[in-house]
C-alpha positions in Angstrom: -19.5 -14.4 -1.0 -19.7 -11.8 1.7 -22.3 -9.0 1.9 -19.5 -6.7 0.8 -19.7 -6.4 -3.0 -16.9 -6.7 -5.5 -16.1 -4.6 -8.6 -17.7 -5.9 -11.8 -16.1 -3.3 -14.2 -12.4 -3.5 -13.5 -9.6 -5.2 -15.4 -9.6 -8.3 -13.2 -12.3 -10.5 -11.7 -12.5 -12.0 -8.3 -10.5 -15.2 -8.4 -10.9 -18.1 -6.0 -8.1 -20.4 -4.9 -5.5 -18.0 -3.5 -3.3 -18.0 -0.5 -2.7 -14.7 1.2 -0.3 -13.6 3.8 -0.3 -10.0 5.3 3.1 -8.6 6.1 3.2 -5.9 8.8 6.0 -3.3 8.8 9.0 -3.1 6.5 11.6 -5.3 8.2 9.3 -8.5 8.1 8.1 -7.5 4.7 11.5 -7.1 3.1 12.8 -10.2 4.9 10.0 -12.3 3.3 10.6 -10.6 -0.1 14.3 -11.4 0.1 13.5 -15.0 0.9 11.3 -15.2 -2.1 14.0 -13.7 -4.3 16.6 -16.1 -3.0 14.2 -19.0 -3.8 13.3 -17.7 -7.2 13.8 -20.0 -10.2 13.0 -17.8 -13.1 12.4 -14.1 -12.6 12.1 -11.1 -10.2 10.0 -8.2 -11.5 9.1 -5.1 -9.5 7.6 -1.6 -9.7 9.1 1.1 -7.5 7.9 4.6 -6.9 10.5 5.9 -4.4 13.9 4.3 -3.7 17.0 5.0 -1.7 19.8 3.0 -3.5 21.5 2.6 -0.2 18.4 1.2 1.6 19.5 -1.7 3.6 17.6 -5.0 3.4 17.2 -7.0 6.6 19.7 -9.5 8.1 22.9 -8.0 6.5 21.8 -8.7 3.0 23.2 -5.4 1.8 21.4 -2.7 -0.1 18.3 -3.2 -2.3 20.6 -2.9 -5.3 22.9 -5.5 -3.8 20.0 -7.9 -3.6 18.8 -7.2 -7.1 22.3 -7.3 -8.6 22.9 -10.7 -7.0 19.6 -12.0 -8.4 20.5 -10.8 -11.9 24.0 -12.3 -11.7 22.5 -15.6 -10.7 20.8 -15.8 -14.0 17.3 -14.6 -13.0 15.4 -12.3 -15.3 15.3 -9.1 -13.1 13.2 -6.2 -14.4 12.3 -3.0 -12.6 9.8 -0.3 -13.4 10.9 3.1 -12.0 8.7 6.2 -11.9 10.2 9.2 -13.6 8.6 12.5 -12.3 7.3 15.3 -14.5 8.3 18.9 -13.8 4.9 19.2 -11.9 5.8 16.3 -9.6 9.5 16.7 -9.1 10.6 16.8 -5.5 7.8 14.5 -4.5 9.6 11.8 -2.6 13.0 10.2 -3.3 12.4 9.0 -6.9 15.1 7.0 -8.7 14.5 8.9 -11.9 17.4 7.6 -14.1 19.5 10.7 -13.9 23.0 10.7 -15.4 24.5 10.3 -11.9 22.2 7.4 -11.1 23.0 5.7 -14.4 26.7 6.2 -13.8 26.2 4.5 -10.4 24.5 1.5 -12.1 27.3 1.3 -14.6 30.0 1.5 -11.9 28.1 -1.3 -10.0 27.9 -3.4 -13.2 24.2 -3.8 -12.7 22.8 -6.4 -15.1 19.1 -6.1 -14.4 16.7 -4.5 -16.9 14.9 -1.3 -16.1 12.4 1.0 -17.8 11.3 4.4 -16.6 7.7 5.4 -16.7 6.0 8.8 -16.3 2.5 9.5 -15.0 0.1 12.3 -16.1 1.0 15.8 -14.9 1.5 16.1 -11.2 0.6 12.5 -10.5 2.9 9.5 -10.1 3.3 5.8 -10.8 2.4 4.8 -7.3 2.1 1.0 -7.6 4.5 -1.0 -5.3 4.6 -4.6 -6.5 7.1 -7.4 -6.5 6.4 -10.5 -8.7 8.6 -13.6 -8.3 8.7 -16.3 -11.1 5.9 -14.7 -13.2 3.8 -17.5 -14.9 5.8 -20.3 -13.3 4.5 -22.9 -10.8 6.6 -21.1 -8.1 4.9 -17.7 -8.8 4.1 -15.4 -5.9 3.5 -11.7 -5.7 3.6 -8.9 -3.1 1.3 -5.9 -3.2 1.4 -3.0 -0.8 2.6 0.5 0.0 6.2 0.2 1.4 8.9 2.2 -0.2 12.6 1.1 0.2 13.5 4.5 1.5 13.2 4.6 5.3 14.9 2.5 8.0 13.2 -0.9 8.5 10.8 -1.0 11.4 10.7 -3.8 13.9 8.0 -3.7 16.6 9.6 -2.9 20.0 12.6 -1.0 18.6 13.3 2.4 20.0 14.2 5.5 18.0 12.6 8.1 15.7 12.0 7.9 11.9 10.2 4.6 11.8 7.2 3.9 9.6 4.3 1.5 10.0 3.3 -0.1 6.7 1.7 -3.2 5.2 2.1 -5.5 2.3 0.3 -8.7 1.3 1.7 -11.8 -0.4 -0.7 -13.3 -2.9 -0.1 -16.7 -4.4 -2.5 -18.4 -6.8 -4.8 -17.3 -9.6 -4.8 -13.6 -8.7 -1.0 -13.4 -9.1 -1.7 -13.7 -12.8 -3.4 -10.3 -12.7 -0.4 -8.7 -11.1 1.6 -10.3 -13.9 -0.8 -8.9 -16.5 -0.5 -5.4 -15.0 3.3 -5.5 -15.1 3.4 -6.6 -18.7 1.0 -3.9 -19.7 3.1 -1.2 -18.0 6.4 -2.6 -19.2 5.4 -2.7 -22.8 4.0 0.8 -22.8 6.5 2.5 -20.4 6.5 6.1 -21.5 10.3 6.4 -21.7 11.1 3.1 -23.4 12.1 4.9 -26.7 14.3 7.4 -24.9 18.1 6.8 -24.7 18.0 7.3 -21.0 14.6 5.5 -20.5 15.9 2.0 -20.4 18.7 0.1 -18.7 20.2 -3.3 -19.7 18.2 -3.9 -22.8 16.7 -2.1 -25.8 13.2 -0.7 -26.4 12.1 -3.8 -28.4 12.4 -6.1 -25.3 8.7 -6.5 -24.7 6.9 -9.1 -22.7 4.1 -11.5 -23.7 0.9 -11.3 -21.7 0.0 -14.3 -19.6 -2.2 -16.8 -21.4 -3.5 -18.9 -18.5 -4.3 -18.4 -14.8 -1.9 -19.7 -12.2 -2.9 -22.8 -10.4 -5.1 -22.7 -7.3 -3.2 -23.1 -4.0 -5.7 -22.0 -1.4 -9.3 -21.0 -0.7 -9.2 -17.2 -0.5 -11.1 -15.0 -3.0 -9.0 -12.0 -4.2 -9.6 -9.3 -6.7 -6.6 -7.2 -7.9 -7.8 -3.7 -8.4 -6.2 -0.6 -9.9 -6.4 3.1 -10.4 -5.1 4.1 -13.8 -5.3 7.5 -15.3 -7.0 7.8 -18.7 -4.9 7.6 -21.9 -1.9 6.3 -20.0 -2.0 2.8 -21.5 -3.8 1.6 -24.6 -3.2 -2.2 -24.8 -6.6 -3.7 -23.9 -5.4 -7.3 -24.0 -7.6 -9.2 -21.6 -6.3 -11.0 -18.6 -6.9 -14.8 -18.7 -10.5 -15.6 -17.9 -11.5 -12.0 -18.1 -12.9 -9.6 -20.6 -10.8 -6.9 -22.3 -11.2 -3.5 -20.6 -10.8 -0.2 -22.4 -7.8 0.8 -20.3 -7.3 4.0 -22.4 -10.5 5.2 -20.8 -8.9 4.7 -17.4 -9.7 2.6 -14.4 -10.7 3.4 -10.8 -11.7 0.1 -9.4 -9.9 0.8 -6.0 -11.8 4.1 -5.5 -15.1 2.3 -6.4 -14.3 -0.6 -4.0 -13.6 1.7 -1.1 -17.1 3.3 -1.5 -18.8 0.0 -2.0 -17.2 -1.5 1.1 -18.0 1.6 3.3 -21.6 1.6 2.1 -22.0 -2.1 2.9 -20.5 -2.0 6.4 -22.8 -3.3 9.1 -20.6 -3.2 12.3 -17.1 -2.0 11.9 -14.6 -0.2 9.7 -10.9 -0.1 10.6 -8.7 2.1 8.4 -5.0 2.8 8.4 -4.0 5.4 5.9 -1.3 8.0 5.3 -4.0 10.6 4.4 -7.2 11.9 5.8 -10.1 10.9 3.6 -11.3 13.3 0.9 -14.8 14.8 1.5 -16.5 12.2 -0.8 -15.1 9.4 1.4 -15.7 11.3 4.7 -19.4 11.7 3.8 -19.6 7.9 3.3 -17.9 7.3 6.6 -20.3 9.7 8.4 -23.3 7.8 6.8 -21.8 4.6 8.3 -21.5 6.2 11.7 -25.1 7.2 11.5 -26.0 3.6 10.9 -24.2 2.7 14.1 -21.0 1.4 12.6 -17.9 1.6 14.8 -15.0 3.3 13.0 -11.3 3.7 13.9 -9.1 5.7 11.5 -5.3 5.5 12.2 -3.3 8.2 10.5 0.2 9.8 11.0 0.2 11.5 14.4 2.5 14.1 13.0 1.0 15.1 9.6 3.1 16.1 6.6 3.7 19.8 5.9 1.1 19.9 3.1 -1.6 19.0 5.7 -0.5 21.8 8.0 -0.5 24.2 5.0 -4.0 23.1 4.0 -5.2 23.6 7.6 -4.1 27.3 7.4 -5.7 27.8 4.0 -9.3 29.2 4.4 -10.2 27.7 1.0 -9.6 24.2 2.4 -11.8 24.7 5.4 -14.5 22.5 4.0 -12.1 19.6 3.8 -11.4 19.7 7.5 -15.1 20.4 8.3 -15.9 16.9 7.1 -13.2 15.4 9.3 -14.3 17.4 12.3 -17.9 16.2 11.7 -16.7 12.6 12.1 -15.3 13.5 15.5 -18.8 14.4 16.8 -19.8 10.7 16.8 -19.0 8.6 19.9 -18.4 5.6 17.6 -15.6 7.3 15.7 -11.9 7.3 16.8 -9.1 9.2 15.1 -5.8 7.8 16.3 -2.0 7.8 15.9 0.8 5.5 17.2 3.9 6.4 19.1 6.7 4.1 20.4 9.1 4.6 23.3 12.2 6.6 22.6 15.7 6.8 24.2 14.7 9.8 26.2 11.9 8.0 28.1 9.1 9.6 26.2 7.3 8.7 23.0 8.1 9.4 19.3 5.5 9.2 16.6 5.6 6.2 14.3 4.6 7.4 10.8 1.6 5.6 9.5 2.2 4.9 5.8 -0.2 1.9 5.4 -3.2 1.9 3.1 -5.6 -0.7 4.4 -9.3 -1.0 5.3 -11.0 -3.8 7.2 -14.8 -4.1 7.2 -16.9 -6.3 9.5 -14.1 -8.8 10.1 -14.9 -10.2 6.6 -13.1 -8.1 4.0 -9.9 -6.2 3.7 -8.1 -4.2 1.1 -4.3 -3.8 1.2 -2.2 -1.8 -1.3 -0.8 1.5 -2.3 -3.9 3.7 -2.6 -4.2 6.6 -0.1 -7.5 8.3 0.6 -6.3 11.6 -0.8 -7.4 13.0 -4.2 -4.1 12.2 -5.9 -4.4 8.4 -5.2 -8.1 8.2 -5.8 -8.1 10.2 -9.0 -4.7 10.5 -10.6 -2.0 8.2 -9.5 -1.5 4.6 -10.8 -2.3 2.4 -7.8 -2.8 -1.3 -7.0 -4.7 -2.9 -4.1 -5.6 -6.5 -3.3 -9.2 -6.8 -2.1 -9.7 -10.0 0.0 -12.9 -11.8 1.1 -11.8 -14.2 3.9 -13.2 -13.8 7.4 -10.6 -16.1 9.0 -7.7 -14.2 7.4 -9.2 -10.8 8.2 -9.8 -11.7 11.8 -6.2 -13.0 12.2 -4.9 -9.8 10.5 -7.0 -7.6 12.8 -5.6 -9.5 15.8 -2.0 -9.0 14.5 -2.4 -5.3 14.1 -4.2 -4.7 17.4 -1.6 -6.8 19.3 1.1 -4.4 17.9 -1.0 -1.2 18.6 -2.7 -2.2 21.8 -0.5 -4.8 23.4 -3.6 -7.0 23.8 -4.7 -10.1 22.0 -8.2 -9.6 20.6 -8.7 -13.2 19.4 -11.7 -13.9 21.7 -13.3 -10.6 20.8 -15.8 -9.7 18.1 -14.8 -7.0 15.7 -17.0 -4.4 17.5 -15.6 -5.3 20.9 -12.1 -5.0 19.5 -12.6 -1.6 18.0 -14.2 -0.4 21.2 -11.2 -1.7 23.1 -9.0 0.2 20.7 -10.9 3.4 21.4 -10.6 2.9 25.2 -6.9 2.1 25.3 -6.1 4.9 22.8 -8.0 7.4 24.9 -6.4 6.4 28.1 -2.9 6.6 26.5 -3.7 10.1 25.3 -4.6 11.1 28.9 -1.4 9.6 30.2 0.6 11.5 27.6 -1.0 14.8 28.7 0.2 14.0 32.3 3.7 13.2 31.1 3.2 9.5 31.8 4.5 7.4 28.9 4.0 4.0 30.4 1.3 3.2 27.9 -0.5 0.0 26.9 0.6 -0.4 23.4 1.2 2.4 20.9 -2.1 3.9 20.0 -3.5 7.2 21.3 -6.4 9.4 20.2 -6.2 12.6 18.2 -8.7 15.4 18.2 -10.1 15.8 14.7 -10.7 19.5 15.5 -7.0 20.3 15.9 -5.3 17.7 13.6 -2.8 19.5 11.4 -2.7 22.7 13.4 
């Protein structure tokens, strides 16, 4: 195993024998998910946080509901876990909360899939984004990531505003069993399952059995499925196959713990893509790594959300930004955004919604967990932590080819991050001169002014 440690206290162990496939940006991701659904033999299960019912799947497949309805009509067992906001979290994204209008729409469509709605604690949300095809069958595969079916699909090279950059990973093999276990745990204890408007297409007694055996090995990659689960949200401590039962009622924060372990273990490089700036606890760990000589690139949305701008204006939040500005004092740190060509001959920001971290070209985590307090403390989240240097290097090469328009195959991880810094800095200077003939998409951002 790598020098980057794994979590010993979570619900799921590191499992060998997996095949993993990173999927970059929503159009390629949903194309592959649709292919998996079309090849499914038994079931399609998914957990959704935000959804636009009219979201169009790639290649003229119709809307997401069209795809799911066709799957159910073909005889597949289609089950969906939807998040239902609390009053404290209402208005936080485009949730499909099971309103009377939404249920009327499903009735008008004749939707035959089964659904349950699930609340989170207080202002938090059920933020896991997972798809599980043929759970428990030999053809089982699963997808873990952060993409919501809400925004237009993004294809590299396309012009126009409103695009998002995001990442999923397909995991096939023993670790898919843990995604299966997680779905069963959530389905059986969904908060709204006893409410008249809390289920669709079935009754509250339609529970699922937990998996009893691990899926067959089909590769060589070690993977650990990790979760953040708020305390007292679920109570069934039924152990996953080959693992010990965890007191899930006490909560789980194995993703948060893994982020810290990986940063502390970094020797050469840390590459992060995240929707959010890191909270102070994580920023301090990143500064410690910078002091050790680790090269760090942090890719974030070039145009931050309004709550970031509001926080920047709040004197009480000054300490939060002080930690980010401290990172910018190190030559081996780069804060960056990405922007693609637009129809006017300039550049439009591409919103970074990914939640990934690569360390030393040996380890990566891909999932739904942001570096802000909500994800690290309160949301339900799921990430796949992966120890596979060949896969991580290929993934880094894929990302950097999109962002830098250069193939870094022959470069070490340190050389590649330094190239990222150089190209992003040059693109920023070009942008200041009104020259948008950039190399790739990346440009540097000043931590001292981010969010102003």
